C-alpha positions, 0 to 999 in steps of 0.5 A: 545858497546865499546871492549878492548882487551889488550896484552904486558903482562909478566915478565921482570927484573927490571929496564928492559921495556915492551909497552902494546897495547889496541885495541878497536873495537865496538865503535867510537874510536876518542870519547872514552878519555882512559886509564890505570890502575893496581890492585895488588893482594889485594890492590885497583885498580888504576888510572896509565896513561890516555888519552884525545880523541885527544891524545894532553893531557896525565896524570899521577899518580905519581907514574909512571911520568916518566917512563912511556908513554903514547900513542894513534894511532886513524887510529888503534883502537890503545892505548899503554903504554909503560913503562922504568924503572921498578920497583917490585912494577910495577907488577900488573894487568893492565886493557885498560879503555874506557869512552866518551869525556873527559879523568879523572883519576877516575875510577868510570869513566870509562863505558868500560875495558878490560879484563887485563894483568897481569904484573910481575917485578922480578929478 
């Protein structure tokens, strides 16, 4: 059983930056692909970014390409989401997710979820 704990959310002005962290425990980190999803009020939870278990391959939603970067540190069992040039439409609860083996962009493929961290982009 994998447990995921996110941190790093907060209030930031448009154009600002935040870095989210997700620490995994209870499983073999190197066997899991990791991803970030987000859910805004009244909307479906949507894919943001994913990283393969080796860290060599990354995937991004079109809405965040060029602004967000996903990375992982296997030694620390941690995945990060660096968010730059933030926009008000990035406001959402951000969730870390994990699945065995291959990374995908499909929410239902992920078996393990964190509790979420709020990101608010507002002036």
